[in-house]
C-alpha positions as CSV (number, residue, x, y, z in Angstrom):
1,X,134.5,143.5,31.8
2,X,131.7,145.2,33.5
3,X,132.2,148.6,35.5
4,X,131.8,148.0,39.1
5,X,129.6,150.4,41.2
6,X,127.5,151.3,44.3
7,X,124.1,152.1,44.3
8,X,122.5,153.9,47.2
9,X,119.3,153.2,48.4
10,X,116.9,155.8,49.9
11,X,117.9,154.6,53.4
12,X,121.4,154.7,52.8
13,X,122.2,151.4,52.4
14,X,125.1,150.7,49.5
15,X,124.5,148.1,47.1
16,X,127.2,146.5,45.0
17,X,126.6,146.6,41.4
18,X,127.9,146.0,38.0
19,X,127.3,147.9,34.7
20,X,127.7,146.3,31.4
21,X,128.1,148.8,28.7
22,X,127.7,147.9,25.0
23,X,130.4,149.2,22.4
24,X,128.3,151.8,20.9
25,X,124.8,153.9,21.8
26,X,122.7,151.3,23.9
27,X,119.5,150.3,22.4
28,X,118.1,150.5,25.9
29,X,118.6,149.5,29.6
30,X,118.1,146.1,31.4
31,X,118.1,145.3,34.9
32,X,118.8,141.7,36.2
33,X,117.6,140.9,39.5
34,X,118.6,137.7,41.3
35,X,117.0,134.8,42.9
36,X,116.9,134.3,46.7
37,X,120.5,133.6,47.9
38,X,122.3,133.9,44.7
39,X,125.0,136.5,44.0
40,X,124.6,138.7,40.9
41,X,127.6,137.1,39.5
42,X,125.5,134.1,38.4
43,X,123.7,136.2,35.8
44,X,127.2,137.6,34.5
45,X,127.0,135.5,31.1
46,X,123.7,136.4,30.5
47,X,124.4,140.0,31.4
48,X,127.2,139.9,29.1
49,X,125.2,138.4,26.0
50,X,122.8,141.4,26.5
51,X,125.5,143.8,26.3
52,X,126.7,142.1,22.9
53,X,123.4,142.7,21.5
54,X,123.6,146.6,22.3
55,X,122.1,146.8,25.9
56,X,123.4,148.7,29.0
57,X,122.7,146.1,31.7
58,X,122.8,146.4,35.5
59,X,123.3,143.6,37.8
60,X,123.5,143.9,41.5
61,X,123.6,142.2,44.9
62,X,120.6,142.5,47.2
63,X,121.4,143.8,50.7
64,X,122.9,141.1,53.0
65,X,124.1,139.0,49.8
66,X,127.4,138.9,48.0
67,X,129.3,142.6,47.4
68,X,126.5,144.0,49.5
69,X,126.9,141.7,52.6
70,X,128.0,143.7,55.9
71,X,131.1,142.2,58.1
72,X,128.5,140.3,60.0
73,X,124.8,139.1,59.3
74,X,124.1,138.8,63.1
75,X,121.6,141.4,64.2
76,X,121.1,142.8,60.7
77,X,117.5,144.0,60.0
78,X,116.7,142.9,56.6
79,X,113.4,141.9,55.3
80,X,112.9,140.0,52.0
81,X,110.5,142.9,51.3
82,X,113.4,145.2,51.3
83,X,115.0,143.8,48.2
84,X,111.8,145.1,46.4
85,X,111.0,148.1,48.4
86,X,114.7,149.5,48.8
87,X,116.8,147.4,46.5
88,X,115.0,147.2,43.2
89,X,113.7,150.5,43.7
90,X,117.2,152.1,43.8
91,X,118.3,149.9,40.7
92,X,115.4,151.3,38.6
93,X,115.8,155.0,39.7
94,X,119.6,154.9,38.9
95,X,118.9,153.4,35.5
96,X,116.2,155.6,34.7
97,X,118.2,158.6,35.9
98,X,121.1,157.5,33.5
99,X,119.0,157.0,30.5
100,X,115.5,158.7,30.8
101,X,114.6,158.2,27.0
102,X,115.2,154.7,25.9
103,X,113.1,151.5,26.9
104,X,114.0,150.1,30.5
105,X,113.4,146.3,30.6
106,X,113.6,144.3,34.1
107,X,114.4,140.6,34.0
108,X,114.0,138.8,37.3
109,X,114.5,135.3,38.6
110,X,112.6,133.4,41.2
111,X,111.8,136.2,43.9
112,X,113.8,138.8,41.6
113,X,110.7,138.3,39.4
114,X,108.3,138.9,41.9
115,X,109.7,141.4,44.1
116,X,109.4,144.5,41.9
117,X,105.9,145.1,42.8
118,X,107.2,146.1,46.2
119,X,108.9,149.1,44.8
120,X,107.7,152.5,44.0
121,X,109.7,153.1,41.2
122,X,108.5,149.9,39.7
123,X,106.0,152.1,37.4
124,X,109.2,153.6,35.5
125,X,109.8,150.0,34.1
126,X,108.7,149.9,30.7
127,X,108.1,145.8,30.5
128,X,109.1,143.1,32.7
129,X,110.4,139.4,31.9
130,X,109.9,137.2,34.9
131,X,111.6,133.4,35.2
132,X,110.1,131.2,37.6
133,X,108.8,134.0,39.5
134,X,107.1,133.2,42.8
135,X,107.3,133.8,46.5
136,X,107.9,130.4,47.8
137,X,104.6,129.5,49.5
138,X,104.9,125.9,50.5
139,X,101.8,124.5,49.3
140,X,102.6,125.4,45.6
141,X,105.8,123.4,45.7
142,X,106.0,120.5,43.2
143,X,104.0,117.7,44.9
144,X,106.7,115.0,44.3
145,X,109.1,117.3,46.2
146,X,106.8,119.1,48.6
147,X,107.5,117.4,51.9
148,X,111.2,117.4,51.4
149,X,111.2,120.8,50.4
150,X,108.8,121.9,53.3
151,X,111.3,120.1,56.0
152,X,114.4,121.9,54.3
153,X,113.2,125.6,53.8
154,X,110.4,125.8,56.5
155,X,111.3,123.6,59.4
156,X,115.5,123.3,59.1
157,X,116.1,126.9,57.6
158,X,114.0,128.9,60.6
159,X,115.7,126.6,63.2
160,X,119.3,126.8,62.0
161,X,118.3,130.8,61.8
162,X,117.4,130.9,65.2
163,X,120.6,129.2,66.3
164,X,123.2,131.3,64.3
165,X,121.1,134.4,64.1
166,X,121.3,134.2,60.1
167,X,120.9,131.5,58.1
168,X,124.3,129.7,57.3
169,X,123.2,128.6,53.9
170,X,126.6,128.5,52.4
171,X,128.2,126.1,54.8
172,X,125.2,123.8,54.1
173,X,125.6,124.2,50.5
174,X,122.2,125.8,50.2
175,X,122.7,128.8,48.4
176,X,124.2,131.8,50.3
177,X,123.9,132.9,53.8
178,X,120.7,134.7,54.2
179,X,120.0,137.6,56.7
180,X,117.6,136.4,59.5
181,X,114.5,138.6,58.3
182,X,114.8,137.3,54.8
183,X,115.1,133.4,56.2
184,X,112.1,133.9,58.5
185,X,110.0,135.7,55.9
186,X,110.5,132.9,53.6
187,X,110.0,130.3,56.1
188,X,106.7,131.7,57.4
189,X,105.1,133.0,54.3
190,X,101.2,132.8,54.3
191,X,99.1,131.9,51.3
192,X,98.2,135.6,51.2
193,X,101.2,137.7,50.6
194,X,99.8,140.9,52.5
195,X,99.3,138.7,55.5
196,X,102.8,138.2,56.1
197,X,103.2,142.1,56.8
198,X,101.7,144.0,59.8
199,X,98.1,145.0,59.5
200,X,98.8,148.8,58.7
201,X,101.4,147.8,55.9
202,X,98.8,145.5,53.8
203,X,96.9,148.1,51.9
204,X,100.0,149.7,50.7
205,X,101.5,146.6,49.8
206,X,98.6,145.5,47.6
207,X,98.5,149.1,46.0
208,X,102.0,149.0,44.8
209,X,101.6,145.8,43.1
210,X,98.4,147.1,41.6
211,X,100.2,150.1,40.3
212,X,102.4,148.2,37.9
213,X,100.8,148.2,34.6
214,X,103.5,147.6,32.2
215,X,103.5,144.6,29.8
216,X,104.7,141.3,31.8
217,X,106.1,138.1,30.2
218,X,106.0,135.3,32.8
219,X,108.1,132.2,31.8
220,X,108.2,128.9,33.7
221,X,109.3,125.5,33.0
222,X,107.4,122.3,33.5
223,X,109.9,120.6,35.7
224,X,110.6,123.6,38.0
225,X,109.9,122.4,41.4
226,X,109.6,126.2,42.8
227,X,107.8,127.6,40.1
228,X,104.6,125.5,39.5
229,X,101.8,126.6,37.7
230,X,99.8,127.3,41.1
231,X,103.0,129.4,42.4
232,X,103.4,131.4,39.2
233,X,99.6,132.0,39.2
234,X,99.7,133.0,42.8
235,X,102.3,135.9,42.3
236,X,100.9,137.1,39.0
237,X,97.6,137.7,40.8
238,X,98.9,140.6,42.5
239,X,100.0,142.3,39.5
240,X,96.1,142.8,38.5
241,X,96.6,145.8,36.1
242,X,99.6,144.4,34.3
243,X,99.3,143.1,30.8
244,X,100.5,139.6,31.6
245,X,101.4,136.9,29.1
246,X,102.3,133.4,30.7
247,X,104.2,130.6,29.2
248,X,105.4,127.4,30.2
249,X,108.2,125.7,28.4
250,X,109.1,122.1,28.6
251,X,112.7,121.0,28.9
252,X,112.3,119.0,25.5
253,X,111.4,122.4,24.0
254,X,114.5,123.8,25.0
255,X,116.4,120.8,23.8
256,X,117.2,119.8,27.4
257,X,116.3,116.5,29.3
258,X,116.0,118.7,32.6
259,X,115.9,122.4,33.3
260,X,114.5,123.0,36.6
261,X,114.6,126.2,38.8
262,X,118.1,127.5,37.9
263,X,119.2,126.1,34.6
264,X,118.1,128.9,32.3
265,X,120.6,131.4,33.1
266,X,123.5,129.1,32.3
267,X,125.4,129.6,29.1
268,X,124.3,126.2,27.5
269,X,121.1,128.1,26.9
270,X,122.6,130.9,24.7
271,X,121.3,129.9,21.5
272,X,118.0,128.6,22.9
273,X,116.4,130.7,25.8
274,X,118.9,133.5,25.8
275,X,118.4,134.2,22.3
276,X,114.5,133.8,22.3
277,X,114.3,136.4,25.2
278,X,115.5,139.0,22.9
279,X,112.2,139.0,21.2
280,X,110.8,140.4,24.4
281,X,113.6,142.5,25.3
282,X,113.8,144.2,22.0
283,X,110.3,144.5,21.0
284,X,108.0,143.3,23.6
285,X,107.3,140.2,21.5
286,X,106.5,137.0,22.8
287,X,108.8,134.5,21.4
288,X,107.4,131.4,22.6
289,X,103.5,132.4,21.7
290,X,103.4,129.7,19.1
291,X,105.3,126.9,20.9
292,X,103.8,126.8,24.4
293,X,100.2,127.9,25.9
294,X,99.8,129.6,29.3
295,X,99.9,127.3,32.0
296,X,96.7,126.6,33.8
297,X,96.0,126.8,37.5
298,X,92.7,125.5,38.5
299,X,93.2,126.1,42.3
300,X,93.9,130.0,41.5
């Protein structure tokens, strides 16, 4: 079982986390960052798998989600950006302080693979693995589902948020409840990330992403309606100084009929994606380099 803990962000906000410790001396440290509206417990099986392979693993809930949710989300001022600037930043600092010598790997799903660029401490990470990482600009959604997804996340979500003071995702069966600031930031995201923030903040946002120069492996799946080639490329463009490798896998290559945006962290991928991901975690080696080519994006 993992050890429960609280991380304290630099603004004082407490985040609920879980530390998964191996039986012996850790080979290194791993931080697993969640998708939007997904509790950290969703990644528990994968964290346990990495622990079995000798890694100390931190999973945590962003502010406003799961164990890090306040008594009420109404009137709470939490932005999507805060999950990187404050929450991921706290996770990196805590894990780096705990083990300053051995490698630190950050694994992020969806927004969890994009938001490290908001954090000053992201430069302390030795390498990154992102899975379907993007920031949900609506024009990048899969063409076959774009209209439906636009109506759901960019019309219904902000309307419900205005009505309730937060997004009641749980009662709708659409992920977890979201703080109003997170929901609005997603709903009204612009094509250029920095344009979603006040003019005086934009240069700093770009500088923080540019400061990351560690190796980064960006994995996507060909039937991911969110993480399309255009979406992945749009997000990676901000990491202009990182050493990026990009791979798109097909469901067939993973032994599945369909995978989509959320499936890779389910346990039936233990002997497939999970096992292969160890090549990157342990050695910084792209385990799919001979199986798949980087996905192209002519529009980016």
